[in-house]
C-alpha positions in Angstrom: 88.9 168.6 124.8 86.4 168.6 127.7 88.3 166.7 130.5 85.1 165.0 131.6 84.7 163.4 128.4 87.3 160.7 128.2 88.7 160.4 124.9 91.7 158.1 125.5 92.0 154.5 124.2 89.5 154.8 121.6 85.9 153.9 122.3 86.7 151.2 124.9 84.1 150.9 127.7 86.6 149.2 130.1 89.9 151.2 130.6 93.2 149.8 131.9 95.3 151.4 134.7 97.6 152.5 132.0 94.8 154.2 130.0 93.7 156.3 133.0 97.2 157.1 134.1 98.1 158.3 130.4 94.9 160.4 130.2 95.3 161.9 133.6 98.9 162.6 133.4 99.8 160.5 136.6 101.6 157.4 137.3 100.1 154.1 137.4 100.7 153.7 141.2 98.6 156.7 141.8 95.7 155.0 139.8 96.3 151.8 141.7 96.0 153.8 145.0 92.8 155.3 143.9 91.2 151.9 143.2 92.6 150.3 146.5 91.0 153.3 148.5 87.7 153.0 146.4 87.9 156.6 145.4 87.7 155.5 141.7 85.3 152.6 141.4 87.0 149.7 139.5 86.8 145.9 139.2 89.4 143.0 139.0 89.7 141.3 135.7 92.1 138.4 136.5 94.9 140.3 138.2 94.4 143.6 136.6 92.2 146.5 137.3 89.5 147.7 134.9 87.7 151.0 135.2 84.5 151.7 133.2 84.6 154.9 131.2 81.5 156.3 133.0 83.1 155.7 136.3 86.2 157.8 135.3 84.0 160.5 134.0 82.2 160.7 137.2 85.3 160.7 139.2 86.6 163.7 137.1 83.2 165.6 137.7 83.5 165.0 141.4 87.1 166.5 141.5 85.9 169.5 139.4 83.2 170.1 141.7 85.4 170.0 144.9 85.5 173.8 145.6 85.9 173.4 149.3 89.3 173.1 151.2 88.1 169.7 152.8 87.2 168.4 149.3 90.5 169.4 147.7 92.5 167.9 150.5 90.5 164.7 150.5 91.3 164.0 146.9 94.9 164.9 147.7 95.9 162.9 150.7 96.3 159.2 150.7 97.3 156.6 153.3 100.2 156.3 154.0 101.3 159.9 153.3 103.9 162.5 154.2 103.1 166.0 153.0 104.7 169.6 153.4 102.3 172.6 153.5 103.7 176.1 153.0 101.1 178.6 154.2 101.1 182.5 153.1 100.1 183.2 156.9 99.3 181.8 160.1 95.6 182.1 159.4 95.9 179.8 156.4 98.2 177.5 158.2 95.5 176.9 160.9 92.7 176.5 158.2 94.9 173.7 156.6 95.4 172.1 159.9 91.6 172.0 160.6 90.7 170.7 157.1 93.5 168.0 157.4 91.9 166.8 160.8 88.3 166.9 159.2 89.6 164.7 156.2 91.3 162.2 158.7 88.2 162.1 160.9 86.1 161.3 157.9 88.3 158.5 157.0 88.2 156.9 160.5 91.7 158.0 161.6 93.3 158.9 165.1 94.0 162.6 164.9 97.2 163.8 166.7 98.2 167.3 167.0 102.0 167.8 168.3 102.5 171.4 169.1 106.0 172.9 170.0 106.9 174.5 166.9 104.2 177.1 167.5 103.9 180.3 169.6 100.4 179.4 170.7 99.6 177.3 173.8 97.5 174.0 173.6 94.1 175.7 174.7 94.6 178.5 172.1 95.2 176.0 169.3 92.1 174.0 170.6 90.2 177.1 170.2 91.4 177.8 166.7 90.5 174.3 165.6 87.0 174.6 167.0 86.6 177.8 165.3 87.5 176.2 162.0 84.9 173.5 162.6 86.8 170.7 164.2 84.8 169.1 167.3 87.7 169.2 169.6 86.0 168.4 172.7 83.8 165.5 171.2 86.8 164.0 169.5 88.9 164.1 172.7 86.1 162.3 174.7 86.0 159.8 172.1 89.7 159.2 172.1 90.0 160.1 168.5 92.1 163.5 168.9 95.3 163.7 171.0 96.7 167.1 171.7 100.3 166.7 172.6 103.0 169.0 173.5 106.3 168.4 171.9 109.3 168.9 174.1 111.7 166.9 172.1 111.1 166.9 168.4 114.0 164.4 167.9 111.6 161.8 169.5 108.8 162.2 167.0 109.5 159.0 165.2 109.5 157.0 168.7 106.4 158.8 169.7 104.6 157.9 166.5 105.4 154.4 166.7 104.1 154.3 170.2 100.7 155.8 169.0 100.4 153.3 166.3 100.9 150.4 168.8 97.9 151.7 170.9 95.6 152.0 167.8 93.1 149.4 166.5 94.6 147.4 163.6 94.0 149.1 160.4 93.5 152.6 161.9 95.7 155.3 160.2 97.2 157.8 162.5 96.9 161.4 160.9 99.4 163.7 162.6 100.1 167.4 162.3 103.4 169.2 163.2 103.9 172.9 162.3 106.9 175.2 162.0 105.3 178.6 162.9 108.6 179.8 164.3 112.1 179.9 163.3 113.7 176.3 163.4 117.2 174.9 163.3 117.0 173.9 159.5 119.4 171.0 159.4 117.7 169.4 162.5 114.1 169.9 161.2 115.2 168.3 157.8 116.8 165.3 159.6 113.5 164.9 161.5 111.3 165.1 158.5 113.4 162.6 156.5 113.3 160.1 159.4 109.5 160.5 159.4 109.2 160.1 155.8 110.9 156.7 155.9 108.6 155.7 158.7 105.7 156.8 156.7 106.7 154.5 153.8 106.5 151.5 156.0 103.7 152.3 158.5 100.2 153.5 158.6 100.7 157.1 159.0 99.5 160.4 157.3 102.0 163.2 158.4 101.3 166.8 157.7 104.0 169.3 158.4 103.1 173.0 157.7 105.4 176.0 157.7 104.5 179.8 157.3 106.1 181.4 154.2 108.1 183.9 156.2 110.1 180.9 157.7 110.4 179.4 154.2 111.6 182.7 152.9 114.7 182.6 154.8 115.9 179.2 153.7 118.3 178.7 150.8 117.1 177.3 147.7 118.7 174.0 148.3 117.1 173.6 151.7 113.7 174.2 150.3 114.3 171.5 147.5 115.5 169.1 150.0 112.4 169.7 152.2 110.1 169.4 149.3 111.8 166.0 148.0 111.8 164.6 151.4 108.0 164.6 151.3 105.7 162.7 149.1 103.7 165.9 148.4 103.5 169.7 148.8 100.8 172.1 149.3 101.2 175.8 148.7 98.5 177.8 150.3 97.9 181.6 149.6 94.9 183.8 149.8 94.3 183.1 146.0 94.1 179.5 146.4 96.0 176.0 146.6 98.6 174.4 144.8 99.1 170.8 145.2 101.9 168.7 143.7 103.4 165.3 144.2 107.1 164.2 144.2 108.0 161.9 141.3 110.6 159.4 142.2 113.7 159.5 139.8 113.5 156.6 137.3 116.2 153.8 137.8 119.2 154.4 135.7 
């Protein structure tokens, strides 16, 4: 069946969240998020969302047309969010960084680049972002991009809270961390799990990227821990992207 021709729930013109979730193979929470963020046009009938069949077909066609990195990430990231990105090489890691910030800019977010887990200096990272289409100079002048050296990774949580306190109410903080060099794995996992708990309660989008060479040295259990401590995972190679979401364990 052509995926853009919605054949779920008989011939109903108005679909429920459950109809869309079953057809798309996603959870109801995901469909609710699409509706709240107005990515999937819908309307309220009483206390429930209803989605017109034509609106869902348009939504699917937009997703299929999204061949750019920005487009794919725009449909993947939500607010709040915590995502781990594994890049085949440094070039791809920088491309994901730049696309992440372009998506955050388009959504009106405050962009924050922490660097400390990378070999490059701040000016070099700015140049790489500029090369990938991020207007660093303009965004810094507007106060919408903060480039901050990270001397103490253990202080990430407190630093993010301070940044959120300074932003306009309703503005999401889009934050990028990278592990492009070897890290103490246990310390890194503790930091990320602490950030994930903060993200659950606050207005943050946190993307942490790591190069594949670093991940290759991790034990299997550590990689599973890293993936499940984030809401989503991006695997980026020269052949393309693999995007996945962590599904909570059902209650026993």
